[in-house]
C-alpha positions as CSV (number, residue, x, y, z in Angstrom):
1,X,102.2,100.8,94.8
2,X,102.9,102.0,91.2
3,X,106.0,103.4,90.1
4,X,105.4,105.6,87.3
5,X,108.1,105.8,84.2
6,X,111.1,107.9,85.5
7,X,113.1,110.1,82.9
8,X,116.7,110.1,82.9
9,X,116.9,113.8,81.3
10,X,115.8,115.9,84.0
11,X,114.6,119.8,83.7
12,X,117.4,122.6,85.2
13,X,118.4,121.5,88.4
14,X,116.2,123.1,91.2
15,X,119.1,123.5,93.7
16,X,118.1,125.8,96.6
17,X,120.6,128.9,96.3
18,X,122.1,129.5,99.4
19,X,123.2,133.1,101.0
20,X,127.3,131.9,101.4
21,X,128.1,135.1,103.1
22,X,126.6,133.4,106.3
23,X,129.3,130.8,106.5
24,X,132.3,132.0,108.7
25,X,134.7,129.2,107.9
26,X,136.2,129.8,104.5
27,X,135.9,126.0,103.3
28,X,132.2,126.0,103.8
29,X,131.7,129.4,102.0
30,X,133.6,128.2,98.8
31,X,131.6,124.9,99.0
32,X,128.4,127.1,99.2
33,X,129.7,129.1,96.2
34,X,130.4,125.9,94.2
35,X,127.6,124.4,94.9
36,X,125.4,127.5,93.7
37,X,127.2,127.3,90.3
38,X,125.8,123.7,90.0
39,X,122.6,125.3,89.4
40,X,123.7,126.3,86.0
41,X,123.5,123.0,84.4
42,X,120.6,120.1,84.2
43,X,119.8,118.1,87.5
44,X,121.9,114.9,87.0
45,X,123.9,115.8,84.0
46,X,127.8,115.1,84.4
47,X,128.2,118.9,84.6
48,X,126.1,119.2,87.6
49,X,127.5,116.3,89.2
50,X,131.0,117.6,88.8
51,X,130.4,120.9,90.5
52,X,128.8,118.9,93.2
53,X,131.5,116.6,93.8
54,X,133.9,119.7,93.9
55,X,131.7,121.4,96.5
56,X,132.1,118.1,98.6
57,X,135.9,117.9,98.0
58,X,136.1,121.4,99.0
59,X,134.1,120.8,102.4
60,X,132.8,117.2,103.0
61,X,130.7,118.8,105.8
62,X,128.8,121.0,103.4
63,X,125.3,118.8,103.5
64,X,123.1,120.6,100.7
65,X,125.6,119.1,98.3
66,X,125.3,115.6,99.3
67,X,121.5,116.2,99.5
68,X,121.6,118.0,95.8
69,X,123.8,115.1,94.5
70,X,121.4,112.1,96.0
71,X,118.3,113.7,94.1
72,X,118.8,112.4,90.4
73,X,119.2,108.8,92.0
74,X,116.0,109.1,93.4
75,X,114.3,110.1,90.3
76,X,116.1,107.2,88.3
77,X,115.2,105.0,91.1
78,X,118.2,104.0,92.1
79,X,117.2,103.8,95.8
80,X,120.3,102.2,97.4
81,X,122.6,104.8,95.9
82,X,120.2,107.6,96.5
83,X,119.9,106.6,100.2
84,X,123.5,106.1,100.5
85,X,124.3,109.7,99.7
86,X,121.5,111.3,101.3
87,X,122.2,109.9,104.4
88,X,125.3,111.9,104.7
89,X,123.4,115.3,104.4
90,X,121.2,113.6,107.2
91,X,123.9,113.0,109.3
92,X,125.3,116.7,108.8
93,X,122.2,118.7,109.0
94,X,119.3,116.5,110.8
95,X,116.8,119.3,111.2
96,X,117.1,120.3,107.6
97,X,117.1,116.9,105.7
98,X,115.3,114.4,107.9
99,X,111.7,115.6,106.7
100,X,112.8,115.3,103.2
101,X,114.0,111.8,103.8
102,X,110.9,111.0,105.7
103,X,108.8,112.1,103.0
104,X,110.8,110.0,100.4
105,X,110.7,107.0,102.5
106,X,106.8,107.6,102.6
107,X,106.2,108.9,98.9
108,X,108.5,106.5,96.9
109,X,109.3,103.7,99.3
110,X,106.4,103.1,101.2
111,X,108.6,102.4,104.2
112,X,106.1,103.8,106.4
113,X,107.9,102.4,109.6
114,X,111.2,104.2,108.7
115,X,109.2,107.5,107.2
116,X,107.5,107.6,110.9
117,X,111.0,107.2,112.6
118,X,112.6,109.9,110.5
119,X,109.3,112.3,111.0
120,X,109.1,111.8,114.7
121,X,112.8,112.5,115.3
122,X,112.2,115.6,113.2
123,X,109.2,116.6,115.0
124,X,111.0,116.7,118.3
125,X,114.3,118.8,116.8
126,X,111.5,121.3,115.4
127,X,109.8,121.5,118.7
128,X,106.5,120.4,116.6
129,X,106.6,122.9,113.9
130,X,104.3,122.7,111.3
131,X,106.4,121.9,108.0
132,X,105.2,120.9,104.6
133,X,106.6,117.9,102.5
134,X,108.9,118.5,99.9
135,X,106.4,118.5,97.2
136,X,104.1,120.8,99.1
137,X,101.2,118.3,99.2
138,X,101.3,117.4,102.9
139,X,101.8,118.8,106.2
140,X,104.1,116.4,108.0
141,X,101.9,115.1,110.7
142,X,99.3,114.1,107.9
143,X,102.3,112.1,106.3
144,X,102.9,110.7,110.0
145,X,98.9,109.9,110.3
146,X,99.0,107.9,106.8
147,X,102.1,106.1,108.1
148,X,100.3,105.1,111.4
149,X,97.2,103.9,109.4
150,X,99.1,101.8,107.1
151,X,100.8,100.2,110.1
152,X,97.4,99.3,111.4
153,X,97.5,101.8,114.2
154,X,94.5,103.7,113.5
155,X,94.2,105.5,116.9
156,X,97.4,107.1,116.3
157,X,96.3,108.0,112.6
158,X,93.4,110.2,114.2
159,X,95.8,111.5,116.8
160,X,98.4,112.8,114.3
161,X,95.4,114.0,111.9
162,X,94.4,116.0,115.1
163,X,97.6,117.5,115.3
164,X,97.7,118.9,112.0
165,X,93.8,120.0,111.6
166,X,92.7,120.7,115.0
167,X,95.0,124.3,115.5
168,X,94.8,125.3,111.9
169,X,92.6,123.6,109.1
170,X,94.6,125.0,106.5
171,X,97.2,122.2,107.4
172,X,94.9,119.8,105.9
173,X,96.1,120.6,102.5
174,X,94.5,119.7,99.3
175,X,94.3,115.8,100.4
176,X,93.9,115.8,104.2
177,X,90.2,115.7,104.6
178,X,90.0,112.8,101.9
179,X,92.4,110.7,104.0
180,X,90.6,111.3,106.9
181,X,87.5,110.3,105.5
182,X,89.2,107.3,104.1
183,X,90.4,106.2,107.7
184,X,87.3,106.6,109.6
185,X,85.6,104.8,106.6
186,X,88.2,101.8,107.4
187,X,87.5,102.6,111.1
188,X,83.8,101.9,110.3
189,X,82.8,105.5,111.6
190,X,80.7,106.0,108.6
191,X,79.3,109.3,109.8
192,X,82.9,110.8,110.5
193,X,84.0,109.7,107.2
194,X,80.8,111.4,105.3
195,X,81.8,114.4,107.5
196,X,85.3,114.3,106.7
197,X,84.5,114.0,103.1
198,X,81.8,116.5,102.8
199,X,84.6,118.8,104.4
200,X,86.8,117.7,101.4
201,X,84.2,118.9,98.8
202,X,84.3,122.3,100.3
203,X,87.9,122.4,100.1
204,X,88.2,120.7,96.2
205,X,84.9,119.4,95.0
206,X,86.5,118.1,91.6
207,X,88.0,115.2,93.2
208,X,86.6,111.6,91.5
209,X,88.2,109.9,94.7
210,X,86.3,112.0,97.1
211,X,83.0,111.2,95.7
212,X,83.7,107.7,95.3
213,X,84.7,107.2,98.6
214,X,81.3,109.0,99.9
215,X,79.6,106.6,97.6
216,X,81.2,104.2,99.8
217,X,80.2,105.5,103.1
218,X,76.5,105.9,102.0
219,X,76.6,102.5,100.8
220,X,78.1,101.3,103.8
221,X,75.1,103.2,105.7
222,X,72.3,101.4,103.5
223,X,71.7,104.6,101.4
224,X,72.2,103.1,98.0
225,X,70.5,105.6,95.9
226,X,72.4,108.5,97.4
227,X,75.6,106.1,97.1
228,X,74.8,105.6,93.2
229,X,74.3,109.4,92.8
230,X,78.2,109.8,94.2
231,X,79.5,106.8,92.3
232,X,77.9,108.1,88.9
233,X,79.4,111.7,89.7
234,X,82.8,110.2,90.6
235,X,82.9,108.5,87.1
236,X,81.7,111.7,85.2
237,X,84.8,113.5,86.8
238,X,87.2,110.5,86.1
239,X,86.4,110.7,82.8
240,X,86.4,114.3,82.4
241,X,89.3,115.2,79.6
242,X,89.3,118.9,80.5
243,X,91.4,118.4,83.6
244,X,92.6,115.3,85.7
245,X,90.1,115.3,88.4
246,X,91.5,112.4,90.6
247,X,94.7,112.1,92.9
248,X,97.8,111.8,90.8
249,X,101.4,112.6,91.6
250,X,104.5,112.7,89.1
251,X,105.9,109.6,90.3
252,X,104.0,107.4,92.6
253,X,100.3,107.0,92.7
254,X,99.3,108.6,95.9
255,X,97.4,106.6,99.0
256,X,93.7,106.2,98.3
257,X,93.6,107.1,94.9
258,X,91.2,105.3,92.7
259,X,90.5,103.9,89.0
260,X,87.7,103.5,86.9
261,X,87.4,100.1,87.6
262,X,87.1,100.9,91.0
263,X,84.0,103.0,90.3
264,X,82.3,100.3,87.8
265,X,82.7,97.7,90.4
266,X,80.8,99.7,93.2
267,X,78.0,100.4,90.6
268,X,77.7,97.0,89.7
269,X,76.9,96.3,93.3
């Protein structure tokens, strides 16, 4: 995993605004109003932290304040402090904050076992609802599939891919079929890999990564000429400066992302 440079000064806070009138307990309602007021300040700033601390002091049971207070520590890479604070919000409201913690453990920490445990628990609490990750990139069953894959259980990974995709293919999101294709490739199911990756190209045809993995699948089946075309197109997209035509994220590299050196190594074969 490669963590990218994290900025200490964040943009304006993105705290979700709550309807404070839903709280019958006066301390929760007051904490809610204080929490909403923190949104006027930059996330992680002393002023924002002061308002969040005030919300927590007013009502220690108001889970959103604990969650929002933890976020700057995650972005700064202080995962120990982030986890200590975030766990309080999860303990108070697991249904709301378990999926967030599970996604963070997957995305930032590559804690696949811990992420899977959180998301499986949430899956039960939510009665297996389809929910997206905090960044909107993944349906949570896809994250569970990738966790199982990285833990070496490809059969369970395929099961979770199926949960996400079989009932509604839109749950595959922008990257789902790419990850399924790479998983099939690792299982030596080359026909399945090609089918999934070609489906990914119908979703979005300008990922260099998809073309690279298609090339790998064709190469594995002996179709060297076709594989070379895939690799050359991947290199063209990777070096296209009009856009970022490859997997990327603001903080961490995504699973199954590739680099130009990977394409060059494949072409050399």
